C-alpha positions as a LaTeX table, in Angstrom:
\begin{tabular}{lrrr}
\hline
Residue & $x$ (\AA) & $y$ (\AA) & $z$ (\AA) \\
\hline
Met1 & $-69.14$ & 20.32 & $-42.21$ \\
Thr2 & $-69.85$ & 21.23 & $-38.58$ \\
Thr3 & $-69.38$ & 19.32 & $-35.31$ \\
Asp4 & $-70.62$ & 19.70 & $-31.74$ \\
Ile5 & $-67.15$ & 18.95 & $-30.37$ \\
Glu6 & $-65.51$ & 22.15 & $-29.13$ \\
His7 & $-61.97$ & 22.68 & $-30.38$ \\
Lys8 & $-59.40$ & 23.23 & $-27.58$ \\
Glu9 & $-55.77$ & 24.33 & $-28.00$ \\
Thr10 & $-53.05$ & 22.03 & $-26.63$ \\
Pro11 & $-51.36$ & 23.71 & $-23.63$ \\
Leu12 & $-47.76$ & 24.82 & $-24.25$ \\
Val13 & $-45.17$ & 22.59 & $-22.45$ \\
Thr14 & $-42.22$ & 24.67 & $-21.35$ \\
Arg15 & $-38.63$ & 23.36 & $-21.11$ \\
Arg16 & $-38.63$ & 24.04 & $-17.36$ \\
Ala17 & $-41.82$ & 22.03 & $-16.83$ \\
Leu18 & $-40.43$ & 19.16 & $-18.90$ \\
Leu19 & $-37.18$ & 19.04 & $-16.88$ \\
Lys20 & $-39.08$ & 19.15 & $-13.60$ \\
Gly21 & $-41.16$ & 16.21 & $-14.75$ \\
Met22 & $-38.10$ & 14.22 & $-15.71$ \\
Val23 & $-36.50$ & 14.83 & $-12.29$ \\
Ser24 & $-39.69$ & 13.75 & $-10.58$ \\
Val25 & $-39.90$ & 10.52 & $-12.59$ \\
Ala26 & $-36.22$ & 9.74 & $-12.01$ \\
Gly27 & $-36.68$ & 10.16 & $-8.26$ \\
Val28 & $-39.68$ & 7.85 & $-8.22$ \\
Val29 & $-37.83$ & 5.14 & $-10.14$ \\
Ala30 & $-34.70$ & 5.38 & $-7.98$ \\
Thr31 & $-36.72$ & 5.16 & $-4.75$ \\
Gly32 & $-38.76$ & 2.26 & $-5.99$ \\
Met33 & $-35.68$ & 0.28 & $-6.98$ \\
Val34 & $-34.09$ & 0.62 & $-3.54$ \\
Ser35 & $-36.94$ & 0.67 & $-1.06$ \\
Gly36 & $-39.78$ & $-0.95$ & $-2.95$ \\
Gly37 & $-41.98$ & 2.11 & $-2.42$ \\
Phe38 & $-42.68$ & 5.42 & $-4.14$ \\
Ser39 & $-43.24$ & 7.75 & $-1.20$ \\
Val40 & $-39.98$ & 9.72 & $-1.06$ \\
Phe41 & $-40.11$ & 11.62 & $-4.35$ \\
Ala42 & $-43.71$ & 10.98 & $-5.40$ \\
Ala43 & $-45.37$ & 14.27 & $-4.34$ \\
Glu44 & $-45.15$ & 16.66 & $-7.27$ \\
Asn45 & $-45.72$ & 19.68 & $-5.07$ \\
Gln46 & $-42.83$ & 18.77 & $-2.76$ \\
Pro47 & $-40.30$ & 21.65 & $-2.42$ \\
Asp48 & $-37.00$ & 21.21 & $-4.26$ \\
Glu49 & $-34.96$ & 21.31 & $-1.01$ \\
Ala50 & $-37.05$ & 18.52 & 0.51 \\
Lys51 & $-36.40$ & 16.40 & $-2.55$ \\
Arg52 & $-32.68$ & 17.02 & $-2.26$ \\
Glu53 & $-32.66$ & 16.10 & 1.42 \\
Ala54 & $-34.55$ & 12.89 & 0.69 \\
Tyr55 & $-32.13$ & 12.01 & $-2.09$ \\
Arg56 & $-29.12$ & 12.65 & 0.16 \\
Ala57 & $-30.64$ & 10.43 & 2.83 \\
Trp58 & $-31.15$ & 7.69 & 0.25 \\
Leu59 & $-27.50$ & 7.94 & $-0.86$ \\
Gln60 & $-26.35$ & 7.64 & 2.75 \\
Ser61 & $-28.46$ & 4.50 & 3.16 \\
Leu62 & $-26.53$ & 2.64 & 0.44 \\
Pro63 & $-24.06$ & 0.01 & 1.74 \\
Ala64 & $-20.45$ & 1.25 & 2.12 \\
Ala65 & $-17.38$ & $-0.58$ & 0.85 \\
Pro66 & $-15.30$ & $-2.22$ & 3.60 \\
Ala67 & $-12.33$ & $-0.21$ & 4.88 \\
Pro68 & $-9.03$ & $-1.42$ & 3.36 \\
Glu69 & $-7.15$ & $-3.74$ & 5.73 \\
Leu70 & $-3.91$ & $-5.71$ & 5.46 \\
Thr71 & $-5.66$ & $-9.03$ & 6.07 \\
Lys72 & $-3.43$ & $-12.09$ & 6.44 \\
His73 & $-4.34$ & $-15.76$ & 6.20 \\
Gly74 & $-1.43$ & $-17.50$ & 7.96 \\
Leu75 & 0.68 & $-17.93$ & 4.81 \\
Val76 & 4.41 & $-18.30$ & 5.61 \\
Ala77 & 7.30 & $-19.03$ & 3.22 \\
Thr78 & 9.80 & $-21.80$ & 4.02 \\
Glu79 & 13.48 & $-20.83$ & 3.96 \\
Leu80 & 15.64 & $-23.23$ & 1.95 \\
Gln81 & 19.12 & $-21.69$ & 1.75 \\
Arg82 & 21.27 & $-18.57$ & 2.28 \\
Trp83 & 24.33 & $-17.23$ & 0.50 \\
Ser84 & 26.58 & $-14.32$ & 1.51 \\
Val85 & 26.69 & $-11.82$ & $-1.39$ \\
Met86 & 27.99 & $-8.37$ & $-0.46$ \\
Glu87 & 27.14 & $-6.70$ & $-3.78$ \\
Gly88 & 23.53 & $-7.86$ & $-3.93$ \\
Asn89 & 22.05 & $-4.92$ & $-2.02$ \\
Gln90 & 19.24 & $-4.15$ & $-4.51$ \\
Gly91 & 17.97 & $-7.53$ & $-5.61$ \\
Val92 & 18.66 & $-10.90$ & $-7.20$ \\
Ala93 & 17.77 & $-12.73$ & $-10.41$ \\
Val94 & 17.96 & $-16.47$ & $-11.07$ \\
Asp95 & 18.04 & $-19.04$ & $-13.89$ \\
Gly96 & 18.61 & $-22.80$ & $-14.09$ \\
Glu97 & 22.27 & $-22.86$ & $-12.98$ \\
His98 & 23.08 & $-19.46$ & $-11.48$ \\
Phe99 & 21.81 & $-16.55$ & $-9.43$ \\
Tyr100 & 22.77 & $-12.92$ & $-10.02$ \\
Gly101 & 23.28 & $-10.40$ & $-7.22$ \\
Ile102 & 22.29 & $-6.86$ & $-8.22$ \\
Gly103 & 23.82 & $-3.73$ & $-6.68$ \\
Asn104 & 23.49 & $-0.05$ & $-7.55$ \\
His105 & 26.02 & $-0.37$ & $-10.39$ \\
Ala106 & 27.24 & $-3.92$ & $-9.87$ \\
Leu107 & 26.30 & $-7.43$ & $-11.04$ \\
Val108 & 27.74 & $-10.70$ & $-9.66$ \\
Lys109 & 27.06 & $-14.21$ & $-10.96$ \\
His110 & 27.12 & $-17.25$ & $-8.62$ \\
Arg111 & 26.52 & $-20.96$ & $-9.03$ \\
Lys112 & 23.34 & $-22.19$ & $-7.40$ \\
Asp113 & 24.82 & $-25.50$ & $-6.22$ \\
Asn114 & 27.79 & $-24.20$ & $-4.22$ \\
Gly115 & 27.60 & $-20.38$ & $-4.29$ \\
Glu116 & 30.86 & $-19.97$ & $-6.21$ \\
Arg117 & 31.26 & $-16.63$ & $-7.99$ \\
Val118 & 31.93 & $-17.10$ & $-11.70$ \\
Ala119 & 31.53 & $-13.60$ & $-13.20$ \\
Glu120 & 31.09 & $-9.96$ & $-12.21$ \\
Trp121 & 30.53 & $-6.52$ & $-13.72$ \\
Phe122 & 31.04 & $-3.14$ & $-12.07$ \\
Gly123 & 30.03 & 0.20 & $-13.55$ \\
Pro124 & 32.18 & 3.24 & $-12.73$ \\
Arg125 & 31.22 & 5.61 & $-9.93$ \\
Asp126 & 29.20 & 8.55 & $-11.26$ \\
Gly127 & 28.81 & 6.72 & $-14.56$ \\
Ala128 & 25.79 & 6.10 & $-16.76$ \\
Ile129 & 24.44 & 3.37 & $-14.45$ \\
Ile130 & 23.30 & 4.93 & $-11.18$ \\
His131 & 20.69 & 2.73 & $-9.49$ \\
Leu132 & 20.00 & $-0.79$ & $-10.77$ \\
Asn133 & 16.89 & $-2.37$ & $-9.28$ \\
Ala134 & 15.00 & $-5.63$ & $-9.96$ \\
Gly135 & 16.09 & $-8.12$ & $-12.61$ \\
Trp136 & 15.06 & $-11.37$ & $-14.25$ \\
Val137 & 16.52 & $-13.75$ & $-16.83$ \\
Asp138 & 15.24 & $-14.29$ & $-20.38$ \\
Gly139 & 17.43 & $-16.90$ & $-22.06$ \\
His140 & 20.93 & $-15.38$ & $-22.11$ \\
Arg141 & 19.58 & $-11.92$ & $-21.31$ \\
Leu142 & 19.60 & $-10.45$ & $-17.82$ \\
Val143 & 16.90 & $-7.76$ & $-17.84$ \\
Val144 & 17.37 & $-5.11$ & $-15.14$ \\
Ala145 & 15.33 & $-2.04$ & $-14.23$ \\
His146 & 17.39 & 1.13 & $-13.77$ \\
Ser147 & 16.82 & 4.73 & $-12.67$ \\
Asn148 & 18.81 & 7.83 & $-11.82$ \\
Phe149 & 17.48 & 7.80 & $-8.23$ \\
Pro150 & 17.91 & 9.97 & $-6.18$ \\
His151 & 18.62 & 12.59 & $-8.85$ \\
Leu152 & 16.06 & 14.90 & $-10.42$ \\
Pro153 & 14.39 & 15.07 & $-12.84$ \\
Met154 & 13.38 & 11.43 & $-12.44$ \\
Ala155 & 14.45 & 9.28 & $-15.39$ \\
Ser156 & 14.61 & 5.54 & $-16.01$ \\
Ser157 & 15.85 & 2.89 & $-18.41$ \\
Leu158 & 15.80 & $-0.86$ & $-18.98$ \\
Glu159 & 19.30 & $-2.37$ & $-19.13$ \\
Ile160 & 20.07 & $-5.75$ & $-20.74$ \\
Tyr161 & 23.20 & $-7.79$ & $-19.94$ \\
Asp162 & 24.58 & $-11.05$ & $-21.34$ \\
Thr163 & 24.22 & $-13.66$ & $-18.61$ \\
Arg164 & 27.36 & $-15.45$ & $-19.82$ \\
Thr165 & 29.68 & $-12.47$ & $-19.48$ \\
Leu166 & 27.56 & $-9.88$ & $-17.60$ \\
Gln167 & 28.52 & $-7.34$ & $-20.24$ \\
Pro168 & 25.86 & $-4.77$ & $-21.29$ \\
Ile169 & 24.31 & $-5.54$ & $-24.68$ \\
Glu170 & 21.16 & $-3.40$ & $-24.97$ \\
Thr171 & 19.36 & $-0.46$ & $-23.38$ \\
Tyr172 & 15.97 & 1.24 & $-23.62$ \\
Ser173 & 15.49 & 4.72 & $-22.14$ \\
Phe174 & 12.11 & 5.84 & $-20.79$ \\
Gly175 & 13.56 & 9.32 & $-20.37$ \\
Ile176 & 11.96 & 11.75 & $-17.94$ \\
Arg177 & 8.90 & 10.21 & $-16.31$ \\
Leu178 & 7.00 & 10.60 & $-13.06$ \\
Gly179 & 8.43 & 7.81 & $-10.91$ \\
Ser180 & 11.60 & 5.72 & $-10.91$ \\
Leu181 & 11.47 & 2.33 & $-12.64$ \\
Thr182 & 11.94 & $-0.33$ & $-9.92$ \\
Trp183 & 10.80 & $-3.48$ & $-11.74$ \\
Ala184 & 9.68 & $-4.49$ & $-15.23$ \\
Val185 & 8.60 & $-8.00$ & $-16.26$ \\
Arg186 & 6.92 & $-9.84$ & $-19.13$ \\
His187 & 3.51 & $-11.50$ & $-18.70$ \\
Asn188 & 0.88 & $-12.63$ & $-21.21$ \\
Gly189 & 2.59 & $-10.87$ & $-24.10$ \\
Phe190 & 2.93 & $-7.47$ & $-22.40$ \\
Trp191 & 5.42 & $-5.53$ & $-20.29$ \\
Trp192 & 4.39 & $-4.68$ & $-16.73$ \\
Ala193 & 6.47 & $-1.98$ & $-15.05$ \\
Cys194 & 6.38 & $-0.25$ & $-11.67$ \\
Phe195 & 7.29 & 3.43 & $-11.39$ \\
Ala196 & 7.98 & 4.36 & $-7.77$ \\
Asn197 & 7.63 & 7.67 & $-5.97$ \\
Tyr198 & 8.86 & 8.29 & $-2.44$ \\
Asn199 & 8.15 & 10.32 & 0.67 \\
Asp200 & 11.71 & 11.51 & 1.23 \\
Asn201 & 14.26 & 12.25 & $-1.49$ \\
Gly202 & 14.46 & 11.40 & $-5.17$ \\
Thr203 & 10.85 & 12.32 & $-6.00$ \\
Thr204 & 9.49 & 15.21 & $-8.03$ \\
Pro205 & 8.41 & 17.96 & $-5.57$ \\
Gly206 & 4.71 & 17.81 & $-4.77$ \\
Phe207 & 4.46 & 14.02 & $-5.16$ \\
Asp208 & 4.82 & 11.12 & $-2.71$ \\
Gln209 & 4.62 & 7.32 & $-2.55$ \\
Arg210 & 0.88 & 7.34 & $-3.25$ \\
Trp211 & 1.80 & 8.22 & $-6.85$ \\
Thr212 & 3.59 & 4.87 & $-7.32$ \\
Tyr213 & 1.84 & 2.96 & $-10.09$ \\
Leu214 & 1.91 & $-0.19$ & $-12.22$ \\
Ser215 & 1.83 & 0.28 & $-16.00$ \\
Lys216 & 1.03 & $-2.15$ & $-18.80$ \\
Phe217 & 2.93 & $-1.62$ & $-22.08$ \\
Asp218 & 2.94 & $-3.21$ & $-25.50$ \\
Asp219 & 6.15 & $-4.28$ & $-27.27$ \\
Asn220 & 6.60 & $-0.74$ & $-28.62$ \\
Trp221 & 6.51 & 0.60 & $-25.04$ \\
Gln222 & 3.20 & 2.33 & $-25.60$ \\
Gln223 & 1.37 & 2.53 & $-22.29$ \\
Leu224 & $-1.99$ & 0.77 & $-22.45$ \\
Glu225 & $-3.23$ & 0.91 & $-18.85$ \\
Ser226 & $-2.03$ & 1.76 & $-15.35$ \\
Trp227 & $-3.13$ & 1.16 & $-11.76$ \\
Leu228 & $-2.52$ & 2.49 & $-8.26$ \\
Phe229 & $-1.44$ & 0.23 & $-5.41$ \\
Pro230 & $-3.90$ & $-0.57$ & $-2.59$ \\
Pro231 & $-3.68$ & 1.91 & 0.33 \\
Gln232 & $-3.10$ & $-0.85$ & 2.91 \\
Val233 & $-0.03$ & $-1.95$ & 0.91 \\
Val234 & 1.24 & 1.60 & 0.45 \\
Ala235 & 1.00 & 2.02 & 4.25 \\
Thr236 & 3.66 & $-0.71$ & 4.72 \\
Trp237 & 6.29 & 1.06 & 2.60 \\
Gly238 & 7.60 & 3.53 & 5.18 \\
Asp239 & 9.03 & 6.39 & 3.11 \\
Ser240 & 9.77 & 4.13 & 0.14 \\
Ala241 & 7.70 & 2.24 & $-2.46$ \\
Ser242 & 7.43 & $-1.11$ & $-4.24$ \\
Ser243 & 10.91 & $-2.52$ & $-4.95$ \\
Gly244 & 10.00 & $-5.86$ & $-6.53$ \\
Gly245 & 7.16 & $-7.61$ & $-8.28$ \\
Asp246 & 6.20 & $-10.30$ & $-10.78$ \\
Trp247 & 3.27 & $-12.45$ & $-11.84$ \\
Gly248 & 2.94 & $-15.96$ & $-10.45$ \\
Asp249 & 1.95 & $-19.05$ & $-12.40$ \\
Asp250 & $-1.44$ & $-18.74$ & $-10.68$ \\
Gly251 & $-2.12$ & $-15.46$ & $-12.51$ \\
Leu252 & $-1.75$ & $-13.34$ & $-9.37$ \\
Leu253 & 0.63 & $-10.43$ & $-8.91$ \\
Tyr254 & 3.23 & $-10.71$ & $-6.13$ \\
Val255 & 4.93 & $-7.50$ & $-4.94$ \\
Thr256 & 7.31 & $-6.42$ & $-2.19$ \\
Gly257 & 8.00 & $-3.11$ & $-0.51$ \\
His258 & 11.41 & $-1.87$ & 0.59 \\
Asp259 & 11.84 & $-3.14$ & 4.17 \\
Ala260 & 8.93 & $-5.33$ & 5.35 \\
Ala261 & 9.47 & $-9.11$ & 5.34 \\
Glu262 & 6.27 & $-9.68$ & 3.39 \\
Ile263 & 5.08 & $-10.35$ & $-0.15$ \\
Tyr264 & 1.71 & $-8.84$ & $-1.03$ \\
Val265 & $-0.58$ & $-10.75$ & $-3.37$ \\
Leu266 & $-2.69$ & $-8.61$ & $-5.69$ \\
Arg267 & $-4.81$ & $-8.89$ & $-8.83$ \\
Leu268 & $-6.18$ & $-6.58$ & $-11.47$ \\
Pro269 & $-9.47$ & $-4.97$ & $-10.40$ \\
Lys270 & $-12.81$ & $-5.71$ & $-12.00$ \\
Gln271 & $-13.58$ & $-2.01$ & $-11.73$ \\
Gly272 & $-11.72$ & 1.17 & $-10.96$ \\
Val273 & $-8.06$ & 2.19 & $-10.94$ \\
Thr274 & $-6.59$ & 0.44 & $-7.87$ \\
Leu275 & $-5.08$ & $-3.05$ & $-7.76$ \\
Glu276 & $-7.06$ & $-5.44$ & $-5.59$ \\
Tyr277 & $-5.43$ & $-6.73$ & $-2.40$ \\
Ile278 & $-5.79$ & $-10.46$ & $-1.66$ \\
Thr279 & $-3.39$ & $-11.42$ & 1.14 \\
Ala280 & 0.18 & $-11.18$ & 2.43 \\
Ile281 & 2.84 & $-13.88$ & 2.81 \\
Asp282 & 5.54 & $-13.74$ & 5.48 \\
Val283 & 8.98 & $-14.27$ & 3.90 \\
Pro284 & 12.53 & $-14.58$ & 5.36 \\
Phe285 & 13.87 & $-11.48$ & 3.59 \\
Glu286 & 13.13 & $-7.78$ & 3.94 \\
Gly287 & 11.42 & $-6.41$ & 0.86 \\
Gln288 & 13.65 & $-5.25$ & $-2.00$ \\
Ser289 & 13.54 & $-7.10$ & $-5.33$ \\
Trp290 & 13.40 & $-10.84$ & $-5.89$ \\
Asp291 & 12.86 & $-13.37$ & $-8.67$ \\
Trp292 & 10.93 & $-16.59$ & $-9.28$ \\
Asp293 & 13.11 & $-19.64$ & $-9.96$ \\
Arg294 & 11.10 & $-20.89$ & $-12.93$ \\
Ser295 & 13.67 & $-23.57$ & $-13.76$ \\
Val296 & 12.02 & $-25.93$ & $-11.26$ \\
Pro297 & 8.63 & $-27.00$ & $-12.71$ \\
Gly298 & 5.80 & $-27.19$ & $-10.22$ \\
Glu299 & 7.82 & $-25.50$ & $-7.45$ \\
Arg300 & 7.10 & $-22.04$ & $-6.05$ \\
Ile301 & 10.67 & $-21.04$ & $-5.24$ \\
Ile302 & 11.94 & $-17.49$ & $-5.12$ \\
Tyr303 & 15.32 & $-15.85$ & $-4.54$ \\
Gly304 & 15.30 & $-12.71$ & $-2.40$ \\
Ile305 & 17.85 & $-10.68$ & $-0.48$ \\
Ser306 & 18.52 & $-9.34$ & 2.99 \\
Arg307 & 20.10 & $-5.97$ & 2.44 \\
Ala308 & 21.04 & $-5.62$ & 6.11 \\
Arg309 & 22.79 & $-9.02$ & 6.27 \\
Gln310 & 24.13 & $-8.90$ & 2.68 \\
Glu311 & 22.61 & $-12.28$ & 1.86 \\
Val312 & 20.74 & $-13.98$ & $-0.96$ \\
Ile313 & 17.93 & $-16.09$ & 0.52 \\
Val314 & 16.07 & $-18.95$ & $-1.16$ \\
Ala315 & 12.50 & $-19.68$ & $-0.05$ \\
Arg316 & 9.47 & $-21.74$ & $-1.04$ \\
Ile317 & 6.26 & $-19.73$ & $-1.31$ \\
Pro318 & 2.97 & $-21.38$ & $-0.24$ \\
Glu319 & 0.03 & $-21.64$ & $-2.57$ \\
Val320 & $-2.61$ & $-18.93$ & $-2.23$ \\
Pro321 & $-5.99$ & $-20.55$ & $-1.47$ \\
Ser322 & $-8.29$ & $-20.30$ & $-4.48$ \\
Glu323 & $-11.19$ & $-19.05$ & $-2.36$ \\
Leu324 & $-9.41$ & $-15.80$ & $-1.50$ \\
\hline
\end{tabular}
């Protein structure tokens, strides 16, 4: 059987030609999505360098993220009370009846109603306990972060004491780890722990405070996630890092530095690796570690310290506006 239709061979499509076509189509789609037109990448005979220049110009036309700023919204804590506690130079924890001053290797227990000291514990100089940090109370357990700061290599542990006697009852060693453990708390069924790095001493050579991070752990101390701190918060730390932190009942994260009389309010990011900054609250104590007094329902009361004045300070923290 014959036909008048002339048979023609299909032209061979090379891999190079196929890739060039894909790049051309991708450029057309990208330009159309942004500008509504197809003029930038549409010409198939356009030189490769011209296409690259057009694409770079398009990238530069995209909106930039705002520069990080330490924005405040007029939030100021109200001071309620002060107590003189010489040993509490690292932080303070609190429960229904007592507060607990925390020193490098010292714990002191005081009544909340009159400040009377009712118990104390002192570790030996150059002993196993070198640098206690932030603490909080879980029933009859005083949970305290600990590190070997300023010694190297950096190593940390979690130390548990009986609130009734202040005697040590349990320990968990993180061993050698980048960063010194400054605070560790429970929230929503997980552990949240801050590992601090510094600009001066006590940090692994080659690292600085920018390497301070928040980690999320399960009950077996397996790290699940971790985040950096916002640069505008890091800039307030001087040569130090975050000394205290905990979640509020509003689901936000409240953290302090080492010296500034401010609490920074953060939240987990929707994208990326850096905690999101919300606002800062002026407080009557200078950084260091602190603790929520959760024994008073509906109240936003915290216990903090003034290291310079050797005082425990009680303050009421204002609500953070929901629109922030």
